[in-house]
BALOBA-249081 format. One record per residue (C-alpha): x, y, z. Coordinates in steps of 0.1 Angstrom, whole numbers, m for minus. Example, Ala and Ser with C-alpha at 12.3 -4.5 7.8 and 13.67 -1.06 7.14 Angstrom:
// residues 2
<pt u="123" v="m45" w="78"/>
<pt u="137" v="m11" w="71"/>
***
This chain:
// residues 625
<pt u="494" v="1573" w="1001"/>
<pt u="481" v="1576" w="1037"/>
<pt u="493" v="1547" w="1057"/>
<pt u="530" v="1542" w="1057"/>
<pt u="554" v="1536" w="1086"/>
<pt u="543" v="1568" w="1103"/>
<pt u="509" v="1553" w="1108"/>
<pt u="524" v="1530" w="1134"/>
<pt u="534" v="1560" w="1155"/>
<pt u="499" v="1573" w="1151"/>
<pt u="484" v="1541" w="1164"/>
<pt u="507" v="1540" w="1193"/>
<pt u="501" v="1576" w="1202"/>
<pt u="463" v="1570" w="1202"/>
<pt u="468" v="1539" w="1222"/>
<pt u="489" v="1557" w="1249"/>
<pt u="462" v="1583" w="1252"/>
<pt u="434" v="1558" w="1255"/>
<pt u="454" v="1538" w="1280"/>
<pt u="452" v="1567" w="1304"/>
<pt u="416" v="1576" w="1297"/>
<pt u="401" v="1541" w="1299"/>
<pt u="417" v="1526" w="1330"/>
<pt u="394" v="1503" w="1350"/>
<pt u="381" v="1516" w="1383"/>
<pt u="359" v="1486" w="1392"/>
<pt u="366" v="1449" w="1398"/>
<pt u="372" v="1436" w="1362"/>
<pt u="366" v="1400" w="1373"/>
<pt u="333" v="1406" w="1391"/>
<pt u="313" v="1388" w="1364"/>
<pt u="336" v="1358" w="1360"/>
<pt u="315" v="1337" w="1384"/>
<pt u="344" v="1324" w="1406"/>
<pt u="322" v="1321" w="1437"/>
<pt u="290" v="1305" w="1448"/>
<pt u="262" v="1324" w="1466"/>
<pt u="279" v="1312" w="1499"/>
<pt u="311" v="1330" w="1489"/>
<pt u="330" v="1298" w="1484"/>
<pt u="350" v="1293" w="1451"/>
<pt u="334" v="1268" w="1427"/>
<pt u="354" v="1237" w="1417"/>
<pt u="338" v="1226" w="1384"/>
<pt u="347" v="1194" w="1367"/>
<pt u="380" v="1197" w="1349"/>
<pt u="406" v="1170" w="1345"/>
<pt u="442" v="1177" w="1350"/>
<pt u="463" v="1159" w="1324"/>
<pt u="496" v="1160" w="1343"/>
<pt u="510" v="1134" w="1366"/>
<pt u="499" v="1155" w="1395"/>
<pt u="466" v="1136" w="1396"/>
<pt u="432" v="1146" w="1385"/>
<pt u="415" v="1176" w="1401"/>
<pt u="394" v="1206" w="1393"/>
<pt u="403" v="1242" w="1385"/>
<pt u="391" v="1271" w="1405"/>
<pt u="365" v="1290" w="1386"/>
<pt u="334" v="1286" w="1364"/>
<pt u="338" v="1321" w="1349"/>
<pt u="338" v="1328" w="1313"/>
<pt u="375" v="1321" w="1310"/>
<pt u="368" v="1284" w="1312"/>
<pt u="336" v="1281" w="1292"/>
<pt u="331" v="1312" w="1271"/>
<pt u="324" v="1307" w="1234"/>
<pt u="330" v="1329" w="1204"/>
<pt u="300" v="1331" w="1181"/>
<pt u="290" v="1355" w="1153"/>
<pt u="270" v="1383" w="1168"/>
<pt u="251" v="1407" w="1145"/>
<pt u="231" v="1424" w="1172"/>
<pt u="233" v="1461" w="1177"/>
<pt u="260" v="1475" w="1199"/>
<pt u="234" v="1496" w="1217"/>
<pt u="256" v="1527" w="1220"/>
<pt u="286" v="1507" w="1233"/>
<pt u="308" v="1517" w="1204"/>
<pt u="334" v="1543" w="1210"/>
<pt u="324" v="1577" w="1196"/>
<pt u="344" v="1585" w="1164"/>
<pt u="361" v="1618" w="1160"/>
<pt u="359" v="1631" w="1125"/>
<pt u="393" v="1645" w="1114"/>
<pt u="389" v="1681" w="1103"/>
<pt u="425" v="1691" w="1100"/>
<pt u="436" v="1690" w="1064"/>
<pt u="472" v="1683" w="1074"/>
<pt u="462" v="1652" w="1093"/>
<pt u="472" v="1620" w="1074"/>
<pt u="437" v="1606" w="1080"/>
<pt u="418" v="1636" w="1067"/>
<pt u="410" v="1621" w="1033"/>
<pt u="396" v="1589" w="1048"/>
<pt u="365" v="1608" w="1061"/>
<pt u="337" v="1611" w="1036"/>
<pt u="326" v="1642" w="1054"/>
<pt u="356" v="1660" w="1040"/>
<pt u="347" v="1651" w="1004"/>
<pt u="320" v="1662" w="980"/>
<pt u="302" v="1640" w="955"/>
<pt u="279" v="1662" w="934"/>
<pt u="273" v="1638" w="904"/>
<pt u="252" v="1607" w="907"/>
<pt u="251" v="1575" w="886"/>
<pt u="223" v="1551" w="894"/>
<pt u="222" v="1515" w="884"/>
<pt u="194" v="1491" w="891"/>
<pt u="198" v="1454" w="888"/>
<pt u="170" v="1430" w="879"/>
<pt u="176" v="1393" w="872"/>
<pt u="201" v="1390" w="844"/>
<pt u="199" v="1427" w="833"/>
<pt u="207" v="1461" w="847"/>
<pt u="193" v="1495" w="840"/>
<pt u="212" v="1528" w="841"/>
<pt u="188" v="1552" w="856"/>
<pt u="211" v="1582" w="855"/>
<pt u="245" v="1590" w="842"/>
<pt u="269" v="1620" w="839"/>
<pt u="292" v="1633" w="813"/>
<pt u="327" v="1617" w="815"/>
<pt u="314" v="1584" w="827"/>
<pt u="312" v="1556" w="801"/>
<pt u="291" v="1526" w="809"/>
<pt u="290" v="1493" w="790"/>
<pt u="269" v="1462" w="797"/>
<pt u="267" v="1426" w="790"/>
<pt u="235" v="1415" w="806"/>
<pt u="238" v="1425" w="843"/>
<pt u="276" v="1428" w="841"/>
<pt u="283" v="1465" w="842"/>
<pt u="316" v="1481" w="835"/>
<pt u="322" v="1518" w="843"/>
<pt u="350" v="1539" w="829"/>
<pt u="353" v="1573" w="845"/>
<pt u="376" v="1603" w="840"/>
<pt u="356" v="1628" w="862"/>
<pt u="357" v="1637" w="898"/>
<pt u="330" v="1639" w="926"/>
<pt u="310" v="1609" w="913"/>
<pt u="286" v="1588" w="935"/>
<pt u="275" v="1554" w="921"/>
<pt u="243" v="1541" w="936"/>
<pt u="236" v="1504" w="932"/>
<pt u="202" v="1487" w="939"/>
<pt u="182" v="1456" w="929"/>
<pt u="190" v="1419" w="925"/>
<pt u="209" v="1399" w="900"/>
<pt u="219" v="1363" w="899"/>
<pt u="244" v="1367" w="871"/>
<pt u="259" v="1402" w="872"/>
<pt u="287" v="1424" w="885"/>
<pt u="300" v="1459" w="889"/>
<pt u="334" v="1469" w="876"/>
<pt u="350" v="1503" w="877"/>
<pt u="380" v="1520" w="860"/>
<pt u="385" v="1555" w="875"/>
<pt u="411" v="1581" w="877"/>
<pt u="396" v="1597" w="908"/>
<pt u="382" v="1587" w="942"/>
<pt u="344" v="1581" w="943"/>
<pt u="315" v="1571" w="965"/>
<pt u="299" v="1537" w="961"/>
<pt u="264" v="1536" w="977"/>
<pt u="250" v="1501" w="982"/>
<pt u="213" v="1509" w="984"/>
<pt u="198" v="1475" w="989"/>
<pt u="217" v="1455" w="962"/>
<pt u="222" v="1418" w="958"/>
<pt u="248" v="1408" w="933"/>
<pt u="258" v="1372" w="925"/>
<pt u="285" v="1367" w="899"/>
<pt u="291" v="1330" w="891"/>
<pt u="322" v="1337" w="871"/>
<pt u="341" v="1364" w="890"/>
<pt u="340" v="1392" w="916"/>
<pt u="307" v="1408" w="925"/>
<pt u="324" v="1442" w="927"/>
<pt u="357" v="1448" w="910"/>
<pt u="374" v="1481" w="914"/>
<pt u="403" v="1484" w="889"/>
<pt u="414" v="1517" w="904"/>
<pt u="441" v="1527" w="928"/>
<pt u="420" v="1555" w="942"/>
<pt u="400" v="1558" w="974"/>
<pt u="365" v="1543" w="974"/>
<pt u="339" v="1553" w="1001"/>
<pt u="316" v="1523" w="1004"/>
<pt u="284" v="1534" w="1021"/>
<pt u="255" v="1512" w="1031"/>
<pt u="227" v="1535" w="1041"/>
<pt u="207" v="1529" w="1073"/>
<pt u="181" v="1502" w="1069"/>
<pt u="195" v="1486" w="1038"/>
<pt u="207" v="1450" w="1034"/>
<pt u="233" v="1443" w="1007"/>
<pt u="247" v="1410" w="996"/>
<pt u="277" v="1401" w="974"/>
<pt u="285" v="1366" w="962"/>
<pt u="312" v="1355" w="938"/>
<pt u="317" v="1322" w="920"/>
<pt u="340" v="1294" w="928"/>
<pt u="360" v="1300" w="896"/>
<pt u="368" v="1332" w="878"/>
<pt u="371" v="1342" w="842"/>
<pt u="401" v="1364" w="844"/>
<pt u="411" v="1395" w="824"/>
<pt u="447" v="1397" w="812"/>
<pt u="468" v="1421" w="832"/>
<pt u="441" v="1426" w="859"/>
<pt u="442" v="1414" w="895"/>
<pt u="410" v="1400" w="910"/>
<pt u="414" v="1381" w="942"/>
<pt u="381" v="1384" w="961"/>
<pt u="343" v="1389" w="959"/>
<pt u="348" v="1426" w="967"/>
<pt u="381" v="1436" w="952"/>
<pt u="398" v="1469" w="949"/>
<pt u="432" v="1481" w="937"/>
<pt u="429" v="1511" w="961"/>
<pt u="417" v="1520" w="995"/>
<pt u="382" v="1509" w="1008"/>
<pt u="365" v="1530" w="1035"/>
<pt u="333" v="1513" w="1048"/>
<pt u="306" v="1533" w="1066"/>
<pt u="269" v="1536" w="1070"/>
<pt u="244" v="1518" w="1093"/>
<pt u="231" v="1493" w="1067"/>
<pt u="243" v="1458" w="1064"/>
<pt u="268" v="1443" w="1039"/>
<pt u="272" v="1406" w="1036"/>
<pt u="300" v="1392" w="1015"/>
<pt u="306" v="1356" w="1005"/>
<pt u="340" v="1346" w="991"/>
<pt u="337" v="1313" w="972"/>
<pt u="368" v="1317" w="950"/>
<pt u="394" v="1331" w="974"/>
<pt u="390" v="1361" w="997"/>
<pt u="359" v="1379" w="1008"/>
<pt u="371" v="1415" w="1008"/>
<pt u="405" v="1422" w="992"/>
<pt u="424" v="1455" w="987"/>
<pt u="459" v="1459" w="973"/>
<pt u="461" v="1490" w="995"/>
<pt u="443" v="1494" w="1029"/>
<pt u="408" v="1490" w="1044"/>
<pt u="391" v="1511" w="1070"/>
<pt u="359" v="1503" w="1089"/>
<pt u="342" v="1533" w="1105"/>
<pt u="318" v="1536" w="1134"/>
<pt u="284" v="1523" w="1126"/>
<pt u="294" v="1501" w="1097"/>
<pt u="281" v="1465" w="1097"/>
<pt u="301" v="1441" w="1075"/>
<pt u="299" v="1403" w="1075"/>
<pt u="322" v="1380" w="1055"/>
<pt u="310" v="1344" w="1054"/>
<pt u="325" v="1312" w="1041"/>
<pt u="357" v="1327" w="1026"/>
<pt u="377" v="1299" w="1010"/>
<pt u="409" v="1318" w="1018"/>
<pt u="410" v="1350" w="1039"/>
<pt u="379" v="1369" w="1050"/>
<pt u="397" v="1402" w="1046"/>
<pt u="430" v="1404" w="1027"/>
<pt u="449" v="1436" w="1023"/>
<pt u="484" v="1447" w="1014"/>
<pt u="491" v="1478" w="1035"/>
<pt u="469" v="1482" w="1066"/>
<pt u="436" v="1474" w="1083"/>
<pt u="420" v="1501" w="1105"/>
<pt u="390" v="1491" w="1126"/>
<pt u="376" v="1523" w="1140"/>
<pt u="342" v="1511" w="1149"/>
<pt u="311" v="1492" w="1138"/>
<pt u="304" v="1455" w="1137"/>
<pt u="327" v="1432" w="1117"/>
<pt u="319" v="1395" w="1115"/>
<pt u="341" v="1370" w="1096"/>
<pt u="342" v="1333" w="1091"/>
<pt u="370" v="1320" w="1069"/>
<pt u="390" v="1289" w="1062"/>
<pt u="424" v="1305" w="1061"/>
<pt u="430" v="1338" w="1079"/>
<pt u="401" v="1359" w="1091"/>
<pt u="420" v="1392" w="1086"/>
<pt u="454" v="1393" w="1069"/>
<pt u="475" v="1423" w="1063"/>
<pt u="506" v="1413" w="1044"/>
<pt u="529" v="1442" w="1047"/>
<pt u="514" v="1467" w="1072"/>
<pt u="498" v="1471" w="1106"/>
<pt u="464" v="1463" w="1119"/>
<pt u="447" v="1488" w="1143"/>
<pt u="416" v="1484" w="1164"/>
<pt u="402" v="1516" w="1181"/>
<pt u="365" v="1506" w="1185"/>
<pt u="337" v="1485" w="1174"/>
<pt u="331" v="1448" w="1178"/>
<pt u="350" v="1424" w="1157"/>
<pt u="343" v="1386" w="1157"/>
<pt u="365" v="1362" w="1137"/>
<pt u="361" v="1324" w="1134"/>
<pt u="386" v="1304" w="1113"/>
<pt u="385" v="1266" w="1107"/>
<pt u="414" v="1258" w="1084"/>
<pt u="440" v="1232" w="1092"/>
<pt u="478" v="1236" w="1089"/>
<pt u="494" v="1226" w="1057"/>
<pt u="530" v="1220" w="1045"/>
<pt u="538" v="1240" w="1014"/>
<pt u="568" v="1259" w="1000"/>
<pt u="592" v="1240" w="1024"/>
<pt u="574" v="1253" w="1055"/>
<pt u="542" v="1249" w="1076"/>
<pt u="515" v="1275" w="1073"/>
<pt u="483" v="1277" w="1094"/>
<pt u="453" v="1299" w="1097"/>
<pt u="450" v="1328" w="1120"/>
<pt u="420" v="1349" w="1130"/>
<pt u="441" v="1380" w="1127"/>
<pt u="474" v="1380" w="1110"/>
<pt u="495" v="1411" w="1107"/>
<pt u="527" v="1414" w="1087"/>
<pt u="541" v="1442" w="1109"/>
<pt u="523" v="1454" w="1141"/>
<pt u="490" v="1450" w="1159"/>
<pt u="477" v="1478" w="1181"/>
<pt u="444" v="1478" w="1201"/>
<pt u="432" v="1507" w="1222"/>
<pt u="394" v="1501" w="1225"/>
<pt u="365" v="1481" w="1213"/>
<pt u="359" v="1443" w="1215"/>
<pt u="377" v="1416" w="1195"/>
<pt u="365" v="1380" w="1197"/>
<pt u="386" v="1353" w="1180"/>
<pt u="382" v="1315" w="1176"/>
<pt u="405" v="1292" w="1157"/>
<pt u="396" v="1255" w="1155"/>
<pt u="421" v="1242" w="1129"/>
<pt u="453" v="1224" w="1136"/>
<pt u="481" v="1248" w="1146"/>
<pt u="456" v="1277" w="1143"/>
<pt u="464" v="1311" w="1159"/>
<pt u="441" v="1337" w="1174"/>
<pt u="462" v="1368" w="1170"/>
<pt u="494" v="1363" w="1150"/>
<pt u="518" v="1391" w="1144"/>
<pt u="552" v="1392" w="1126"/>
<pt u="561" v="1424" w="1146"/>
<pt u="551" v="1440" w="1179"/>
<pt u="518" v="1437" w="1196"/>
<pt u="505" v="1466" w="1216"/>
<pt u="473" v="1461" w="1238"/>
<pt u="463" v="1494" w="1253"/>
<pt u="426" v="1488" w="1261"/>
<pt u="394" v="1472" w="1250"/>
<pt u="383" v="1436" w="1254"/>
<pt u="401" v="1407" w="1237"/>
<pt u="389" v="1371" w="1240"/>
<pt u="406" v="1343" w="1222"/>
<pt u="399" v="1306" w="1219"/>
<pt u="421" v="1280" w="1201"/>
<pt u="413" v="1243" w="1200"/>
<pt u="434" v="1230" w="1172"/>
<pt u="460" v="1202" w="1177"/>
<pt u="497" v="1203" w="1169"/>
<pt u="506" v="1197" w="1133"/>
<pt u="537" v="1176" w="1125"/>
<pt u="553" v="1172" w="1091"/>
<pt u="586" v="1153" w="1092"/>
<pt u="609" v="1171" w="1116"/>
<pt u="587" v="1203" w="1114"/>
<pt u="559" v="1211" w="1137"/>
<pt u="535" v="1239" w="1145"/>
<pt u="512" v="1244" w="1174"/>
<pt u="481" v="1265" w="1182"/>
<pt u="486" v="1297" w="1200"/>
<pt u="461" v="1322" w="1215"/>
<pt u="483" v="1353" w="1209"/>
<pt u="516" v="1351" w="1192"/>
<pt u="542" v="1379" w="1185"/>
<pt u="574" v="1371" w="1166"/>
<pt u="587" v="1402" w="1183"/>
<pt u="578" v="1420" w="1215"/>
<pt u="544" v="1422" w="1232"/>
<pt u="532" v="1449" w="1255"/>
<pt u="500" v="1450" w="1276"/>
<pt u="491" v="1483" w="1291"/>
<pt u="454" v="1479" w="1298"/>
<pt u="422" v="1461" w="1288"/>
<pt u="406" v="1428" w="1295"/>
<pt u="423" v="1398" w="1279"/>
<pt u="410" v="1363" w="1281"/>
<pt u="428" v="1334" w="1263"/>
<pt u="419" v="1297" w="1262"/>
<pt u="442" v="1274" w="1243"/>
<pt u="432" v="1237" w="1247"/>
<pt u="446" v="1219" w="1217"/>
<pt u="472" v="1199" w="1234"/>
<pt u="510" v="1198" w="1230"/>
<pt u="524" v="1233" w="1223"/>
<pt u="491" v="1251" w="1227"/>
<pt u="503" v="1282" w="1245"/>
<pt u="482" v="1311" w="1257"/>
<pt u="503" v="1342" w="1250"/>
<pt u="537" v="1339" w="1234"/>
<pt u="564" v="1365" w="1225"/>
<pt u="595" v="1356" w="1206"/>
<pt u="613" v="1385" w="1223"/>
<pt u="601" v="1404" w="1254"/>
<pt u="567" v="1404" w="1271"/>
<pt u="558" v="1434" w="1292"/>
<pt u="526" v="1437" w="1313"/>
<pt u="521" v="1471" w="1328"/>
<pt u="484" v="1468" w="1336"/>
<pt u="451" v="1452" w="1324"/>
<pt u="432" v="1422" w="1335"/>
<pt u="447" v="1391" w="1319"/>
<pt u="435" v="1355" w="1324"/>
<pt u="449" v="1325" w="1305"/>
<pt u="438" v="1289" w="1305"/>
<pt u="462" v="1268" w="1284"/>
<pt u="473" v="1232" w="1279"/>
<pt u="509" v="1244" w="1275"/>
<pt u="525" v="1275" w="1289"/>
<pt u="501" v="1303" w="1296"/>
<pt u="527" v="1331" w="1292"/>
<pt u="559" v="1324" w="1273"/>
<pt u="586" v="1347" w="1261"/>
<pt u="620" v="1340" w="1246"/>
<pt u="640" v="1367" w="1263"/>
<pt u="622" v="1383" w="1292"/>
<pt u="588" v="1386" w="1309"/>
<pt u="583" v="1417" w="1330"/>
<pt u="551" v="1423" w="1350"/>
<pt u="548" v="1458" w="1364"/>
<pt u="511" v="1459" w="1372"/>
<pt u="476" v="1445" w="1364"/>
<pt u="458" v="1414" w="1374"/>
<pt u="473" v="1382" w="1359"/>
<pt u="459" v="1347" w="1362"/>
<pt u="475" v="1317" w="1345"/>
<pt u="463" v="1280" w="1347"/>
<pt u="481" v="1254" w="1326"/>
<pt u="468" v="1219" w="1323"/>
<pt u="501" v="1205" w="1310"/>
<pt u="530" v="1228" w="1316"/>
<pt u="541" v="1260" w="1333"/>
<pt u="519" v="1289" w="1343"/>
<pt u="545" v="1315" w="1335"/>
<pt u="576" v="1305" w="1315"/>
<pt u="604" v="1329" w="1305"/>
<pt u="633" v="1314" w="1285"/>
<pt u="653" v="1344" w="1297"/>
<pt u="648" v="1366" w="1328"/>
<pt u="616" v="1371" w="1348"/>
<pt u="608" v="1403" w="1366"/>
<pt u="578" v="1412" w="1388"/>
<pt u="575" v="1447" w="1402"/>
<pt u="538" v="1451" w="1409"/>
<pt u="503" v="1439" w="1403"/>
<pt u="487" v="1406" w="1413"/>
<pt u="500" v="1374" w="1397"/>
<pt u="486" v="1339" w="1402"/>
<pt u="503" v="1312" w="1382"/>
<pt u="493" v="1275" w="1384"/>
<pt u="515" v="1249" w="1367"/>
<pt u="511" v="1211" w="1367"/>
<pt u="531" v="1185" w="1385"/>
<pt u="569" v="1183" w="1385"/>
<pt u="589" v="1191" w="1365"/>
<pt u="564" v="1219" w="1356"/>
<pt u="563" v="1251" w="1376"/>
<pt u="541" v="1280" w="1385"/>
<pt u="570" v="1303" w="1375"/>
<pt u="598" v="1290" w="1353"/>
<pt u="628" v="1310" w="1341"/>
<pt u="654" v="1283" w="1338"/>
<pt u="688" v="1293" w="1352"/>
<pt u="681" v="1330" w="1347"/>
<pt u="675" v="1359" w="1370"/>
<pt u="641" v="1359" w="1387"/>
<pt u="636" v="1394" w="1402"/>
<pt u="607" v="1403" w="1426"/>
<pt u="605" v="1439" w="1438"/>
<pt u="568" v="1443" w="1444"/>
<pt u="533" v="1430" w="1438"/>
<pt u="514" v="1401" w="1452"/>
<pt u="528" v="1369" w="1436"/>
<pt u="516" v="1333" w="1440"/>
<pt u="529" v="1304" w="1420"/>
<pt u="519" v="1268" w="1425"/>
<pt u="531" v="1237" w="1406"/>
<pt u="554" v="1207" w="1409"/>
<pt u="583" v="1231" w="1413"/>
<pt u="593" v="1267" w="1409"/>
<pt u="621" v="1289" w="1398"/>
<pt u="636" v="1304" w="1429"/>
<pt u="638" v="1342" w="1431"/>
<pt u="673" v="1356" w="1428"/>
<pt u="680" v="1369" w="1463"/>
<pt u="706" v="1395" w="1454"/>
<pt u="682" v="1410" w="1428"/>
<pt u="651" v="1410" w="1449"/>
<pt u="639" v="1437" w="1472"/>
<pt u="607" v="1419" w="1483"/>
<pt u="607" v="1388" w="1504"/>
<pt u="594" v="1354" w="1492"/>
<pt u="587" v="1321" w="1508"/>
<pt u="587" v="1287" w="1490"/>
<pt u="567" v="1259" w="1507"/>
<pt u="569" v="1223" w="1496"/>
<pt u="544" v="1196" w="1506"/>
<pt u="513" v="1180" w="1491"/>
<pt u="479" v="1195" w="1483"/>
<pt u="444" v="1185" w="1474"/>
<pt u="420" v="1202" w="1450"/>
<pt u="398" v="1225" w="1470"/>
<pt u="420" v="1226" w="1501"/>
<pt u="428" v="1259" w="1516"/>
<pt u="463" v="1270" w="1525"/>
<pt u="471" v="1301" w="1545"/>
<pt u="500" v="1321" w="1559"/>
<pt u="495" v="1340" w="1591"/>
<pt u="519" v="1363" w="1610"/>
<pt u="527" v="1359" w="1647"/>
<pt u="500" v="1384" w="1655"/>
<pt u="473" v="1364" w="1636"/>
<pt u="472" v="1386" w="1605"/>
<pt u="464" v="1367" w="1573"/>
<pt u="490" v="1373" w="1547"/>
<pt u="477" v="1347" w="1522"/>
<pt u="447" v="1326" w="1519"/>
<pt u="445" v="1304" w="1488"/>
<pt u="425" v="1275" w="1475"/>
<pt u="446" v="1248" w="1459"/>
<pt u="432" v="1243" w="1424"/>
<pt u="442" v="1207" w="1419"/>
<pt u="457" v="1177" w="1436"/>
<pt u="495" v="1176" w="1438"/>
<pt u="515" v="1146" w="1452"/>
<pt u="544" v="1170" w="1454"/>
<pt u="534" v="1206" w="1456"/>
<pt u="557" v="1237" w="1455"/>
<pt u="541" v="1270" w="1464"/>
<pt u="558" v="1304" w="1460"/>
<pt u="544" v="1334" w="1477"/>
<pt u="557" v="1370" w="1478"/>
<pt u="540" v="1401" w="1491"/>
<pt u="549" v="1435" w="1505"/>
<pt u="534" v="1423" w="1538"/>
<pt u="559" v="1395" w="1541"/>
<pt u="585" v="1412" w="1563"/>
<pt u="612" v="1400" w="1586"/>
<pt u="592" v="1381" w="1612"/>
<pt u="577" v="1348" w="1623"/>
<pt u="549" v="1331" w="1603"/>
<pt u="528" v="1299" w="1604"/>
<pt u="515" v="1279" w="1574"/>
<pt u="481" v="1263" w="1578"/>
<pt u="463" v="1238" w="1555"/>
<pt u="426" v="1229" w="1554"/>
<pt u="401" v="1249" w="1573"/>
<pt u="374" v="1272" w="1559"/>
<pt u="370" v="1307" w="1545"/>
<pt u="343" v="1332" w="1550"/>
<pt u="337" v="1367" w="1536"/>
<pt u="363" v="1384" w="1514"/>
<pt u="367" v="1382" w="1477"/>
<pt u="385" v="1357" w="1455"/>
<pt u="408" v="1362" w="1426"/>
<pt u="409" v="1327" w="1412"/>
<pt u="414" v="1312" w="1446"/>
<pt u="436" v="1339" w="1461"/>
<pt u="415" v="1357" w="1488"/>
<pt u="416" v="1392" w="1501"/>
<pt u="397" v="1405" w="1531"/>
<pt u="386" v="1369" w="1540"/>
<pt u="384" v="1353" w="1574"/>
<pt u="404" v="1320" w="1574"/>
<pt u="402" v="1296" w="1604"/>
<pt u="401" v="1260" w="1613"/>
<pt u="433" v="1251" w="1595"/>
<pt u="459" v="1226" w="1607"/>
<pt u="495" v="1239" w="1613"/>
<pt u="518" v="1226" w="1586"/>
<pt u="550" v="1246" w="1592"/>
<pt u="565" v="1276" w="1607"/>
<pt u="592" v="1299" w="1594"/>
<pt u="611" v="1331" w="1600"/>
<pt u="614" v="1354" w="1570"/>
<pt u="648" v="1367" w="1580"/>
<pt u="662" v="1365" w="1545"/>
<pt u="651" v="1375" w="1510"/>
<pt u="640" v="1340" w="1501"/>
<pt u="629" v="1314" w="1526"/>
<pt u="622" v="1278" w="1518"/>
<pt u="604" v="1253" w="1540"/>
<pt u="592" v="1218" w="1534"/>
<pt u="602" v="1196" w="1505"/>
<pt u="599" v="1220" w="1477"/>
<pt u="611" v="1212" w="1442"/>
<pt u="633" v="1239" w="1426"/>
<pt u="628" v="1249" w="1390"/>
<pt u="654" v="1271" w="1373"/>
<pt u="678" v="1290" w="1396"/>
<pt u="706" v="1277" w="1417"/>
<pt u="695" v="1270" w="1452"/>
<pt u="661" v="1260" w="1440"/>
<pt u="662" v="1224" w="1453"/>
<pt u="644" v="1209" w="1482"/>
<pt u="652" v="1219" w="1517"/>
<pt u="646" v="1203" w="1551"/>
<pt u="612" v="1198" w="1567"/>
<pt u="590" v="1226" w="1579"/>
<pt u="607" v="1236" w="1611"/>
<pt u="611" v="1272" w="1621"/>
<pt u="632" v="1292" w="1597"/>
<pt u="636" v="1267" w="1569"/>
<pt u="663" v="1276" w="1544"/>
<pt u="670" v="1312" w="1534"/>
<pt u="689" v="1328" w="1505"/>
***
């Protein structure tokens, strides 16, 4: 069969190529609405739940208020052009209907509780019970064309060969089983011609056939390849909406909607490939679940909304996910929009690695923590039980369900090499078990109840722009416990009740840690002795005890002054961190000399590393490491 372990290499190879070809060249946050017409950042209402006091967060952009809703509007040419595989040796060759021929046609027209066979071919046996049609075929190159309306019918196929299934304006409701039931392990090309609208609805209970599997409204033992510009709407009242015991592929131009699935919207065994088109799913359990294989997105617009709450069963807690992969998830292009509102619900949930190489990914989770005895499970925006890598793309995550609601979590290593990432979470925005490494990109983290960036192992920053905002002590902007915190490049700003202290003998770029108090909307700036602005930042919330960490290639051995208050004109703001701005009118808060790799001034609160405790007041020099 086509998609085995080697398909993972294919997905990654495509991803790497697209990562190079789709890099952003314009400001990716230009439409996030973080400034008013006067150029000042907006401070909308937003209550901080920490002990640091109430305040407002910096930004009214879509990170803080965007919604995920089902969208069936045309993509207006925004979909990625699909390349038809013409090489017969390519493992995807057989998935393109252009490479197959279907010269025989069987037409079936439904009407009420009956069906008419308009045309048939030798080698295809058709039996009927009212509008319930059963096809048994032993011949190749057959196209089945379904049309008409039935309120008590179905279409079932036994076939030794691949075939084409054309849904030519058909509406099938089966009160006692699947609307379409493919009892064949062969490939099925499901085509909805342009301009057609097709509807499939199953019953809430099934009359089962001994020895046959039937787990969804549109069920197949084999591969399902969806194409065509018409619409297909599937309702899963019994279990799943679309189910394949093999894999499913959605091609450019396809328009598939799964509504009200009692279990999974799409449930497959081996793989899901979203190459384009519009895919909309609402489900109680998982939106898209692949039990044993990968999920790949290379184009299109996919919207998934799940509502199911966590449950305790089989000695464990299970919860719904918008996308749930049994192995890997890879995204190179397209748009994926996910919303989970159930308790402990996940946006993107993966048992293996997650690779984000491009496209737009937006995730919202609002569910609360689920507790059963000593077990608990919390909502997560993006969760990998292995490693997670971000190369490019725009990623927005909002996780607001309370305790344990983290934005992006990796149970192993998280690596960010590029992209535009913004996370607003109740708990940690970024969390990894072993290591977080940021080599590039633009990263913004705002936690309303915990750390901005939290590595349970080491933390390394070599490039990019990183702004991380944690709540009051003991929470940090950056937290890596007692482990190595290495900074060798990039613009780094962390603010919270405390911070992990960069490990001086591992760093090659200087850092300063300033401790004091701060009010929501107040500016804080660092200027060199010649008046050059190194940092201008708007404090996002009120801190009785504030610890600010700043590191930049511009922070060299020299004398500097920290100012608070004042005003800002011109420039641009990345969630309160200004570039190219004019900052003046501030009050001198401290001076220091950056003659060591890490300098601390004021009454800062240390997070993880030795030497991270508070130092003396803000006199010249402060403490250095």
